[in-house]
TORVEXKOL-506801 format. One record per residue: residue number from 1; residue in one letter; chain; x, y, z of N, C-alpha, C in turn. Coordinates in Angstrom, 3 decimals, always signed. Layout:
% TORVEXKOL-506801
+------+------+-------+----------+----------+----------+----------+----------+----------+----------+----------+----------+
! resi ! resn ! chain !      n.x !      n.y !      n.z !     ca.x !     ca.y !     ca.z !      c.x !      c.y !      c.z !
+------+------+-------+----------+----------+----------+----------+----------+----------+----------+----------+----------+
!  NUM !    a !     A !        X !        Y !        Z !        X !        Y !        Z !        X !        Y !        Z !
...
+------+------+-------+----------+----------+----------+----------+----------+----------+----------+----------+----------+
This chain:
% TORVEXKOL-506801
+------+------+-------+----------+----------+----------+----------+----------+----------+----------+----------+----------+
! resi ! resn ! chain !      n.x !      n.y !      n.z !     ca.x !     ca.y !     ca.z !      c.x !      c.y !      c.z !
+------+------+-------+----------+----------+----------+----------+----------+----------+----------+----------+----------+
!    1 !    x !     A !  +17.745 !  -91.295 !   +2.030 !  +17.636 !  -89.852 !   +2.505 !  +16.261 !  -89.640 !   +3.027 !
!    2 !    x !     A !  +16.066 !  -88.795 !   +4.451 !  +14.820 !  -88.397 !   +4.869 !  +14.930 !  -87.204 !   +4.949 !
!    3 !    x !     A !  +14.067 !  -86.387 !   +4.921 !  +12.846 !  -85.248 !   +5.131 !  +12.645 !  -84.792 !   +6.442 !
!    4 !    x !     A !  +14.050 !  -84.920 !   +7.196 !  +13.370 !  -84.253 !   +8.295 !  +13.807 !  -82.843 !   +8.441 !
!    5 !    x !     A !  +13.196 !  -82.118 !   +9.437 !  +13.475 !  -80.674 !   +9.250 !  +14.739 !  -80.400 !  +10.286 !
!    6 !    x !     A !  +15.421 !  -79.521 !   +9.554 !  +16.398 !  -79.134 !  +10.125 !  +16.748 !  -77.858 !  +11.486 !
!    7 !    x !     A !  +17.270 !  -78.286 !  +11.981 !  +17.698 !  -77.156 !  +12.899 !  +17.266 !  -75.453 !  +12.608 !
!    8 !    x !     A !  +17.220 !  -74.406 !  +12.906 !  +17.597 !  -73.046 !  +12.014 !  +19.163 !  -72.892 !  +12.853 !
!    9 !    x !     A !  +19.968 !  -72.284 !  +11.979 !  +20.952 !  -71.788 !  +12.587 !  +20.747 !  -70.198 !  +13.053 !
!   10 !    x !     A !  +20.396 !  -70.541 !  +14.536 !  +20.127 !  -69.304 !  +15.291 !  +21.324 !  -68.051 !  +15.108 !
!   11 !    x !     A !  +22.152 !  -68.601 !  +15.334 !  +23.658 !  -67.730 !  +15.350 !  +23.501 !  -66.446 !  +14.182 !
!   12 !    x !     A !  +23.461 !  -67.661 !  +12.642 !  +22.803 !  -66.701 !  +11.630 !  +22.073 !  -65.877 !  +11.353 !
!   13 !    x !     A !  +20.751 !  -66.549 !  +12.196 !  +19.839 !  -65.122 !  +12.220 !  +19.760 !  -64.424 !  +12.851 !
!   14 !    x !     A !  +20.443 !  -64.263 !  +14.119 !  +20.999 !  -63.466 !  +15.123 !  +21.891 !  -62.282 !  +14.198 !
!   15 !    x !     A !  +22.818 !  -62.955 !  +13.950 !  +23.838 !  -61.904 !  +12.943 !  +23.034 !  -61.053 !  +11.625 !
!   16 !    x !     A !  +22.409 !  -61.570 !  +11.059 !  +21.769 !  -60.979 !   +9.955 !  +20.985 !  -59.631 !  +10.704 !
!   17 !    x !     A !  +20.399 !  -59.538 !  +11.742 !  +19.639 !  -58.880 !  +12.456 !  +20.582 !  -57.698 !  +13.161 !
!   18 !    x !     A !  +21.721 !  -57.569 !  +12.952 !  +22.866 !  -56.808 !  +13.682 !  +22.905 !  -55.722 !  +12.936 !
!   19 !    x !     A !  +23.025 !  -54.851 !  +12.876 !  +23.879 !  -53.543 !  +12.021 !  +25.406 !  -53.793 !  +12.083 !
!   20 !    x !     A !  +26.385 !  -53.492 !  +11.003 !  +27.360 !  -53.502 !  +11.329 !  +28.021 !  -52.802 !  +12.513 !
!   21 !    x !     A !  +28.979 !  -52.524 !  +13.039 !  +29.921 !  -51.971 !  +13.946 !  +30.957 !  -51.250 !  +13.589 !
!   22 !    x !     A !  +30.778 !  -49.577 !  +14.153 !  +31.230 !  -48.817 !  +13.596 !  +32.031 !  -47.476 !  +14.656 !
!   23 !    x !     A !  +32.677 !  -47.127 !  +14.356 !  +33.443 !  -46.109 !  +15.548 !  +32.739 !  -44.610 !  +15.762 !
!   24 !    x !     A !  +32.813 !  -44.024 !  +16.855 !  +31.900 !  -43.293 !  +16.816 !  +31.530 !  -42.098 !  +15.758 !
!   25 !    x !     A !  +32.804 !  -41.446 !  +15.088 !  +32.540 !  -40.730 !  +13.995 !  +31.611 !  -41.347 !  +12.604 !
!   26 !    x !     A !  +32.115 !  -42.449 !  +12.644 !  +31.069 !  -43.149 !  +11.667 !  +29.382 !  -42.830 !  +11.775 !
!   27 !    x !     A !  +29.549 !  -43.335 !  +13.032 !  +28.155 !  -43.336 !  +13.694 !  +27.336 !  -41.929 !  +13.604 !
!   28 !    x !     A !  +28.354 !  -40.682 !  +14.358 !  +27.396 !  -39.797 !  +14.052 !  +27.449 !  -39.474 !  +12.445 !
!   29 !    x !     A !  +28.016 !  -39.797 !  +12.120 !  +27.989 !  -39.043 !  +10.225 !  +26.551 !  -39.779 !   +9.886 !
!   30 !    x !     A !  +26.616 !  -41.081 !   +9.992 !  +25.432 !  -41.626 !  +10.019 !  +23.649 !  -41.135 !  +10.758 !
!   31 !    x !     A !  +24.162 !  -40.468 !  +11.875 !  +22.934 !  -39.950 !  +12.713 !  +22.564 !  -38.813 !  +12.259 !
!   32 !    x !     A !  +23.456 !  -38.395 !  +12.055 !  +23.430 !  -36.563 !  +11.112 !  +22.495 !  -36.708 !   +9.915 !
!   33 !    x !     A !  +23.169 !  -37.394 !   +8.762 !  +22.589 !  -37.682 !   +7.685 !  +20.894 !  -38.124 !   +7.798 !
!   34 !    x !     A !  +20.401 !  -39.191 !   +9.017 !  +19.125 !  -39.915 !   +9.064 !  +18.469 !  -38.751 !  +10.027 !
!   35 !    x !     A !  +18.916 !  -37.739 !  +10.896 !  +18.138 !  -36.381 !  +11.086 !  +17.815 !  -35.686 !  +10.401 !
!   36 !    x !     A !  +18.367 !  -35.637 !   +9.488 !  +18.052 !  -34.431 !   +7.995 !  +16.882 !  -34.855 !   +7.910 !
!   37 !    x !     A !  +16.860 !  -36.093 !   +7.262 !  +15.457 !  -37.203 !   +6.696 !  +14.151 !  -36.857 !   +7.674 !
!   38 !    x !     A !  +14.559 !  -37.005 !   +8.919 !  +13.683 !  -37.345 !  +10.075 !  +13.133 !  -36.053 !  +10.295 !
!   39 !    x !     A !  +13.855 !  -34.685 !  +10.225 !  +13.319 !  -33.539 !  +10.620 !  +12.166 !  -32.848 !   +9.299 !
!   40 !    x !     A !  +12.677 !  -33.466 !   +7.817 !  +11.914 !  -33.401 !   +7.051 !  +10.655 !  -34.052 !   +6.814 !
!   41 !    x !     A !  +10.630 !  -34.611 !   +7.455 !   +9.389 !  -36.186 !   +7.599 !   +8.457 !  -35.354 !   +8.856 !
!   42 !    x !     A !   +9.089 !  -34.918 !  +10.004 !   +8.250 !  -34.513 !  +10.751 !   +7.633 !  -33.069 !   +9.766 !
!   43 !    x !     A !   +8.679 !  -32.434 !   +9.338 !   +7.755 !  -30.789 !   +8.953 !   +6.879 !  -31.202 !   +8.160 !
!   44 !    x !     A !   +6.861 !  -32.269 !   +7.333 !   +6.087 !  -32.910 !   +6.075 !   +4.703 !  -33.254 !   +7.172 !
!   45 !    x !     A !   +4.569 !  -33.954 !   +8.424 !   +3.960 !  -34.501 !   +8.823 !   +3.075 !  -33.629 !   +9.254 !
!   46 !    x !     A !   +3.634 !  -32.165 !   +9.680 !   +3.366 !  -31.083 !  +10.529 !   +2.208 !  -30.106 !   +9.438 !
!   47 !    x !     A !   +3.154 !  -30.249 !   +8.530 !   +2.391 !  -29.425 !   +7.671 !   +0.937 !  -30.135 !   +7.203 !
!   48 !    x !     A !   +0.853 !  -31.519 !   +6.766 !   -0.419 !  -32.055 !   +7.158 !   -1.333 !  -32.214 !   +7.725 !
!   49 !    x !     A !   -0.940 !  -32.000 !   +9.002 !   -2.053 !  -31.973 !  +10.156 !   -2.417 !  -30.381 !   +9.893 !
!   50 !    x !     A !   -1.540 !  -29.541 !   +9.667 !   -1.932 !  -27.921 !   +9.440 !   -2.868 !  -27.756 !   +8.819 !
!   51 !    x !     A !   -2.926 !  -28.755 !   +7.372 !   -4.217 !  -28.566 !   +6.085 !   -5.130 !  -29.349 !   +6.413 !
!   52 !    x !     A !   -4.874 !  -30.475 !   +7.659 !   -6.136 !  -31.164 !   +7.858 !   -6.922 !  -30.094 !   +8.708 !
!   53 !    x !     A !   -6.449 !  -29.467 !   +9.653 !   -7.110 !  -28.537 !  +10.636 !   -8.021 !  -27.410 !   +9.755 !
!   54 !    x !     A !   -7.051 !  -27.218 !   +8.575 !   -8.043 !  -26.027 !   +7.745 !   -9.361 !  -26.486 !   +6.539 !
!   55 !    x !     A !   -9.267 !  -27.631 !   +6.812 !  -10.423 !  -28.458 !   +6.029 !  -11.806 !  -27.728 !   +6.113 !
!   56 !    x !     A !  -12.739 !  -27.619 !   +5.382 !  -13.773 !  -27.014 !   +5.520 !  -14.906 !  -27.962 !   +6.555 !
!   57 !    x !     A !  -15.628 !  -27.243 !   +7.421 !  -16.448 !  -28.019 !   +8.141 !  -17.708 !  -28.369 !   +7.188 !
!   58 !    x !     A !  -18.428 !  -29.497 !   +7.887 !  -19.734 !  -29.938 !   +7.391 !  -21.059 !  -29.992 !   +8.304 !
!   59 !    x !     A !  -21.522 !  -29.369 !   +7.883 !  -22.623 !  -29.158 !   +8.980 !  -23.333 !  -30.354 !   +8.992 !
!   60 !    x !     A !  -23.711 !  -30.946 !   +9.862 !  -24.222 !  -32.067 !  +10.280 !  -25.702 !  -32.060 !  +11.424 !
!   61 !    x !     A !  -26.711 !  -32.691 !  +10.834 !  -28.013 !  -32.327 !  +11.438 !  -28.433 !  -32.829 !  +12.751 !
!   62 !    x !     A !  -28.233 !  -32.184 !  +13.910 !  -28.046 !  -32.519 !  +14.910 !  -28.908 !  -33.854 !  +15.502 !
!   63 !    x !     A !  -30.025 !  -33.758 !  +14.830 !  -31.496 !  -34.400 !  +14.804 !  -31.075 !  -36.225 !  +13.979 !
!   64 !    x !     A !  -29.727 !  -36.427 !  +13.483 !  -29.068 !  -37.749 !  +13.123 !  -29.436 !  -38.754 !  +13.882 !
!   65 !    x !     A !  -30.385 !  -39.345 !  +13.448 !  -30.502 !  -40.663 !  +14.352 !  -29.177 !  -41.522 !  +14.651 !
!   66 !    x !     A !  -29.109 !  -42.224 !  +15.508 !  -27.988 !  -43.351 !  +15.950 !  -29.046 !  -43.907 !  +16.884 !
!   67 !    x !     A !  -28.131 !  -45.623 !  +16.875 !  -28.657 !  -46.549 !  +17.320 !  -28.230 !  -46.516 !  +18.936 !
!   68 !    x !     A !  -28.836 !  -46.401 !  +19.961 !  -28.012 !  -46.902 !  +21.210 !  -28.886 !  -47.925 !  +22.011 !
!   69 !    x !     A !  -28.408 !  -48.112 !  +23.125 !  -28.962 !  -49.230 !  +24.081 !  -30.695 !  -49.420 !  +24.384 !
!   70 !    x !     A !  -30.969 !  -48.024 !  +24.180 !  -32.869 !  -47.897 !  +24.151 !  -33.257 !  -47.729 !  +22.962 !
!   71 !    x !     A !  -32.604 !  -47.782 !  +22.005 !  -33.173 !  -47.324 !  +20.579 !  -32.425 !  -46.124 !  +19.963 !
!   72 !    x !     A !  -33.141 !  -45.550 !  +18.863 !  -32.948 !  -43.899 !  +18.221 !  -32.527 !  -42.880 !  +19.424 !
!   73 !    x !     A !  -31.320 !  -42.861 !  +19.238 !  -30.503 !  -41.562 !  +19.754 !  -30.553 !  -40.405 !  +18.769 !
!   74 !    x !     A !  -30.684 !  -39.346 !  +18.962 !  -30.506 !  -38.069 !  +18.139 !  -28.738 !  -37.439 !  +18.514 !
!   75 !    x !     A !  -28.332 !  -37.375 !  +17.145 !  -26.651 !  -36.966 !  +17.513 !  -26.455 !  -36.321 !  +18.413 !
!   76 !    x !     A !  -27.329 !  -34.849 !  +18.650 !  -27.018 !  -34.211 !  +20.105 !  -27.157 !  -34.646 !  +21.127 !
!   77 !    x !     A !  -27.937 !  -35.529 !  +21.436 !  -27.829 !  -36.364 !  +22.817 !  -26.187 !  -36.787 !  +23.341 !
!   78 !    x !     A !  -25.567 !  -37.362 !  +21.981 !  -24.389 !  -37.784 !  +22.180 !  -23.372 !  -37.101 !  +22.773 !
!   79 !    x !     A !  -23.484 !  -35.628 !  +22.966 !  -22.843 !  -34.467 !  +22.922 !  -23.059 !  -34.443 !  +24.904 !
!   80 !    x !     A !  -24.430 !  -35.189 !  +25.474 !  -24.315 !  -34.920 !  +26.754 !  -24.415 !  -33.673 !  +27.245 !
!   81 !    x !     A !  -24.587 !  -32.608 !  +26.669 !  -24.800 !  -31.403 !  +26.864 !  -23.326 !  -30.676 !  +27.177 !
!   82 !    x !     A !  -22.414 !  -31.348 !  +26.585 !  -21.336 !  -30.387 !  +26.032 !  -21.126 !  -29.870 !  +25.161 !
!   83 !    x !     A !  -19.979 !  -28.817 !  +24.862 !  -20.047 !  -27.994 !  +23.584 !  -19.340 !  -29.047 !  +22.577 !
!   84 !    x !     A !  -18.604 !  -29.832 !  +23.018 !  -17.601 !  -30.616 !  +22.048 !  -17.820 !  -31.959 !  +22.066 !
!   85 !    x !     A !  -17.976 !  -32.979 !  +20.718 !  -17.890 !  -34.355 !  +21.037 !  -16.401 !  -34.694 !  +19.998 !
!   86 !    x !     A !  -15.369 !  -35.421 !  +20.856 !  -14.860 !  -36.627 !  +19.817 !  -15.628 !  -37.576 !  +19.725 !
!   87 !    x !     A !  -15.459 !  -37.859 !  +18.569 !  -16.143 !  -39.083 !  +17.681 !  -15.189 !  -39.940 !  +17.126 !
!   88 !    x !     A !  -14.834 !  -40.741 !  +17.554 !  -13.980 !  -42.254 !  +17.040 !  -14.994 !  -42.779 !  +16.191 !
!   89 !    x !     A !  -14.511 !  -43.223 !  +15.010 !  -15.356 !  -43.972 !  +14.149 !  -14.469 !  -45.432 !  +14.119 !
!   90 !    x !     A !  -14.770 !  -46.560 !  +14.856 !  -14.197 !  -47.833 !  +14.906 !  -14.265 !  -48.726 !  +13.414 !
!   91 !    x !     A !  -13.804 !  -49.214 !  +12.633 !  -13.922 !  -49.831 !  +11.719 !  -14.249 !  -51.426 !  +12.230 !
!   92 !    x !     A !  -15.373 !  -51.612 !  +11.866 !  -16.443 !  -52.582 !  +11.960 !  -16.409 !  -53.212 !  +11.338 !
!   93 !    x !     A !  -16.078 !  -54.565 !  +11.153 !  -16.304 !  -55.991 !  +10.629 !  -17.404 !  -56.725 !  +10.616 !
!   94 !    x !     A !  -18.559 !  -56.745 !  +10.679 !  -19.732 !  -57.155 !  +10.188 !  -19.817 !  -58.759 !  +10.190 !
!   95 !    x !     A !  -20.090 !  -59.155 !  +11.239 !  -20.087 !  -60.992 !  +11.226 !  -18.753 !  -61.346 !  +11.726 !
!   96 !    x !     A !  -17.724 !  -60.861 !  +12.146 !  -16.366 !  -61.273 !  +12.336 !  -16.376 !  -61.320 !  +14.230 !
!   97 !    x !     A !  -16.046 !  -62.176 !  +14.990 !  -15.896 !  -62.583 !  +16.366 !  -14.887 !  -60.919 !  +16.424 !
!   98 !    x !     A !  -14.641 !  -60.134 !  +17.823 !  -14.019 !  -59.483 !  +18.540 !  -12.696 !  -59.460 !  +18.249 !
!   99 !    x !     A !  -12.071 !  -61.000 !  +17.902 !  -10.780 !  -61.390 !  +17.609 !  -10.442 !  -60.845 !  +16.301 !
!  100 !    x !     A !  -11.317 !  -60.389 !  +15.305 !  -11.105 !  -59.935 !  +14.252 !  -11.373 !  -58.692 !  +13.721 !
!  101 !    x !     A !  -11.373 !  -57.506 !  +14.629 !  -11.905 !  -56.756 !  +14.842 !  -10.569 !  -55.939 !  +14.499 !
!  102 !    x !     A !  -10.730 !  -54.637 !  +13.799 !   -9.386 !  -53.491 !  +13.422 !   -9.073 !  -53.560 !  +14.601 !
!  103 !    x !     A !   -7.449 !  -54.288 !  +14.504 !   -6.547 !  -53.921 !  +15.645 !   -6.339 !  -52.814 !  +15.856 !
!  104 !    x !     A !   -6.042 !  -51.723 !  +15.471 !   -5.831 !  -50.340 !  +15.698 !   -6.891 !  -49.751 !  +16.918 !
!  105 !    x !     A !   -8.137 !  -50.115 !  +15.981 !   -9.370 !  -49.780 !  +16.715 !   -9.679 !  -50.485 !  +17.665 !
!  106 !    x !     A !   -9.419 !  -51.548 !  +17.873 !  -10.101 !  -52.258 !  +19.495 !   -8.823 !  -51.757 !  +20.213 !
!  107 !    x !     A !   -7.467 !  -51.737 !  +20.009 !   -6.153 !  -51.115 !  +20.804 !   -6.694 !  -49.732 !  +21.671 !
!  108 !    x !     A !   -7.345 !  -48.421 !  +20.503 !   -7.923 !  -47.397 !  +21.144 !   -9.296 !  -47.789 !  +22.005 !
!  109 !    x !     A !  -10.261 !  -48.418 !  +21.595 !  -11.088 !  -48.556 !  +22.058 !  -11.103 !  -49.501 !  +23.912 !
!  110 !    x !     A !   -9.981 !  -50.139 !  +23.890 !  -10.063 !  -50.938 !  +25.119 !   -9.100 !  -49.961 !  +26.103 !
!  111 !    x !     A !   -8.413 !  -49.178 !  +25.577 !   -7.711 !  -48.410 !  +26.202 !   -8.203 !  -47.028 !  +26.888 !
!  112 !    x !     A !   -9.336 !  -46.154 !  +26.336 !  -10.117 !  -45.153 !  +26.505 !  -11.069 !  -45.438 !  +27.870 !
!  113 !    x !     A !  -10.762 !  -45.215 !  +28.768 !  -11.710 !  -45.377 !  +29.322 !  -11.815 !  -44.145 !  +30.875 !
!  114 !    x !     A !  -11.057 !  -43.025 !  +30.711 !  -10.866 !  -42.148 !  +32.236 !  -11.393 !  -40.636 !  +31.103 !
!  115 !    x !     A !  -12.570 !  -40.314 !  +31.192 !  -12.880 !  -39.141 !  +30.827 !  -13.062 !  -38.073 !  +31.439 !
!  116 !    x !     A !  -12.870 !  -37.924 !  +32.623 !  -12.923 !  -36.430 !  +33.261 !  -11.765 !  -35.185 !  +33.061 !
!  117 !    x !     A !  -10.728 !  -35.575 !  +32.381 !   -9.819 !  -34.407 !  +31.978 !  -11.010 !  -33.661 !  +30.934 !
!  118 !    x !     A !  -11.308 !  -34.559 !  +29.686 !  -12.079 !  -34.461 !  +28.474 !  -13.425 !  -33.958 !  +29.377 !
!  119 !    x !     A !  -14.444 !  -34.065 !  +30.260 !  -15.270 !  -33.255 !  +30.378 !  -15.398 !  -32.392 !  +31.521 !
!  120 !    x !     A !  -14.144 !  -32.203 !  +32.041 !  -13.682 !  -30.954 !  +32.912 !  -13.533 !  -29.807 !  +31.687 !
!  121 !    x !     A !  -13.041 !  -30.318 !  +30.375 !  -13.075 !  -29.084 !  +29.413 !  -14.102 !  -29.128 !  +28.821 !
!  122 !    x !     A !  -15.372 !  -29.209 !  +29.094 !  -16.440 !  -29.332 !  +28.175 !  -16.585 !  -29.997 !  +26.636 !
!  123 !    x !     A !  -15.725 !  -31.357 !  +26.601 !  -15.704 !  -32.240 !  +25.871 !  -16.235 !  -33.713 !  +26.353 !
!  124 !    x !     A !  -17.271 !  -33.994 !  +24.963 !  -17.735 !  -35.743 !  +25.302 !  -16.887 !  -36.071 !  +24.447 !
!  125 !    x !     A !  -17.186 !  -37.602 !  +24.704 !  -16.451 !  -38.718 !  +23.495 !  -17.105 !  -39.895 !  +23.675 !
!  126 !    x !     A !  -16.760 !  -40.509 !  +22.272 !  -18.112 !  -41.480 !  +21.820 !  -17.004 !  -41.942 !  +20.739 !
!  127 !    x !     A !  -17.692 !  -43.482 !  +21.330 !  -16.902 !  -44.748 !  +19.749 !  -18.482 !  -44.860 !  +18.627 !
!  128 !    x !     A !  -18.030 !  -44.782 !  +17.910 !  -19.574 !  -45.015 !  +17.011 !  -18.713 !  -46.538 !  +15.765 !
!  129 !    x !     A !  -19.723 !  -47.059 !  +16.040 !  -19.589 !  -48.409 !  +15.026 !  -20.622 !  -48.888 !  +14.271 !
!  130 !    x !     A !  -19.954 !  -49.369 !  +13.181 !  -21.142 !  -49.217 !  +11.966 !  -21.776 !  -50.829 !  +11.752 !
!  131 !    x !     A !  -22.557 !  -51.115 !  +11.448 !  -23.205 !  -52.689 !  +11.630 !  -24.293 !  -52.659 !  +12.431 !
!  132 !    x !     A !  -24.800 !  -53.789 !  +12.881 !  -25.959 !  -53.986 !  +13.677 !  -25.546 !  -53.823 !  +15.279 !
!  133 !    x !     A !  -26.214 !  -53.322 !  +15.909 !  -25.945 !  -52.862 !  +17.093 !  -25.980 !  -53.882 !  +18.069 !
!  134 !    x !     A !  -26.597 !  -54.926 !  +17.894 !  -26.462 !  -56.323 !  +18.841 !  -24.811 !  -57.148 !  +18.667 !
!  135 !    x !     A !  -24.479 !  -56.767 !  +17.585 !  -22.846 !  -57.498 !  +17.723 !  -22.207 !  -56.319 !  +18.305 !
!  136 !    x !     A !  -22.261 !  -54.905 !  +17.818 !  -21.250 !  -53.923 !  +18.698 !  -21.757 !  -54.139 !  +20.198 !
!  137 !    x !     A !  -22.907 !  -53.784 !  +20.761 !  -23.174 !  -54.101 !  +22.075 !  -22.448 !  -55.413 !  +22.540 !
!  138 !    x !     A !  -22.580 !  -56.543 !  +21.824 !  -21.480 !  -57.744 !  +22.386 !  -19.723 !  -57.218 !  +22.525 !
!  139 !    x !     A !  -19.648 !  -56.538 !  +21.651 !  -18.024 !  -56.286 !  +21.436 !  -17.878 !  -55.396 !  +22.502 !
!  140 !    x !     A !  -18.794 !  -54.142 !  +23.060 !  -18.351 !  -53.231 !  +23.816 !  -18.530 !  -53.860 !  +25.076 !
!  141 !    x !     A !  -19.447 !  -54.836 !  +25.441 !  -19.693 !  -55.827 !  +26.877 !  -18.603 !  -56.569 !  +26.600 !
!  142 !    x !     A !  -17.682 !  -57.121 !  +25.788 !  -16.490 !  -58.052 !  +25.761 !  -15.573 !  -57.055 !  +26.450 !
!  143 !    x !     A !  -14.791 !  -55.594 !  +25.734 !  -14.081 !  -55.168 !  +26.120 !  -14.295 !  -54.462 !  +27.857 !
!  144 !    x !     A !  -15.470 !  -54.922 !  +28.130 !  -15.917 !  -54.263 !  +29.481 !  -15.673 !  -52.318 !  +29.551 !
!  145 !    x !     A !  -16.127 !  -51.609 !  +28.396 !  -16.041 !  -50.725 !  +28.052 !  -17.367 !  -49.717 !  +28.867 !
!  146 !    x !     A !  -16.599 !  -48.514 !  +29.586 !  -17.362 !  -47.281 !  +30.117 !  -17.498 !  -45.919 !  +29.109 !
!  147 !    x !     A !  -17.030 !  -46.238 !  +27.984 !  -17.168 !  -45.052 !  +27.257 !  -18.561 !  -45.334 !  +26.224 !
!  148 !    x !     A !  -19.347 !  -44.337 !  +25.932 !  -20.774 !  -44.704 !  +25.430 !  -20.312 !  -45.265 !  +24.074 !
!  149 !    x !     A !  -21.044 !  -45.940 !  +23.735 !  -20.740 !  -46.701 !  +21.895 !  -22.062 !  -46.483 !  +21.461 !
+------+------+-------+----------+----------+----------+----------+----------+----------+----------+----------+----------+
């Protein structure tokens, strides 16, 4: 008897991933039940978002030092003269290569490069990384980013 791998039964795998076939009435009944759950989910998400917007603000010293390309920079300078700042905090894993950084943060960081809309509304945008500046700047260069980090 040999231990050779067997070919997977592609047909069985495909069939397992397919939902059952139903008539229009049965489909509509299931869809109607699902919509009730979806609407409840949406309302709960909206309530959570509203509660987050009502959280109290924490005052931050505008002179809080951050490390930039030219050394320490006060937080207020990141606003670049604008009245608001969107600060995205990238989950940084010190010592890991770019390919092993947070997938969601990496996706976001690599897709935000046009800021004229925000600037026209008096808003600056910056990505903050925790960890050694040398690592973060290599990552910044790797993704070819134009947004301040």
